N, C-alpha and C positions, 0 to 999 in steps of 0.2 A: 403561572408566571409567563408573560409574553416573551418571545424570542428576542434577543438583542437586535437592535437596528441593523448591525452588520450582517446578521443572518438573513436579512431581507434583501441584501444586495445580490446581484447575479453570482459574484464570486462566493459569497457566503452560502447561497443555496446550492451551488455546485459542490462546494466542500462537504456540506452535510449529506448531499445525495451520494457522493462517492463514498463517504464514510459508512453510510447505511449499507451500500453494496458490499464493501470490503468486510464489514462486521458480520455479514452473513456467510462468509467463506470460512470453512473449518477444514483446513488442509495443512499438513506439516510443511508443505513447500511454500506456503504463503505466510507472511508476517501476520501475527494475530493482532487485531485491533480491538482494544477493550473499550475505548471511549474516544470520542472526538467532538469538538464543539467550538463555540466562539464565546469568549469571555471579554466583554468590552470590545476592544479593537484587536485582541489577540486570538488567533486561531490555534487550536492545540489538538494533539493526537496522543493517546496513551497506548503504547504497543508493548508486546512481549519482547524479551531480550533475544538476540540472535548471536550465536557464535559462528560467524561465517564472514567471508569476504564478499562484498557485493560484486555482482557480475561486472560492472564497469571497472572495478579495481582489478579483477582477474584479467580482463581484456586489455588493460593498460600495461600489463607485464608480459602477456603472451597471447598467442592465437589459440583458439580452441581447435582441436582436431575435428574433422567432420562428424565423427561419431559422437563426440562430446557436445557439439552444437546441436545435433539432432536430439540428444538426451535432454538438454536444457530447454529446447523449444517444446519438446513433448511434455516435460514436467510442467511447464508454464501453461500449456494448453489444457492439460488434465486438471490442474489446480483451478483454472478459471471456468471450467464447465460445470 
């Protein structure tokens, strides 16, 4: 079955490329992506559930202590390597 026309656009190709990259990451610090694609004109992503406050939400209510910021940056770096 050929890919939808939307998947052939630069944005569609970028979405699918990023989805393939994220799908290959298996780390508890990174949201698990089970499936992503384009259905007609709609892009979708199926992910695991997360019981946490996103970092922007935390930063909207308080500043991170320097040690916390280092921990967050280190976790992100480890998860993406």
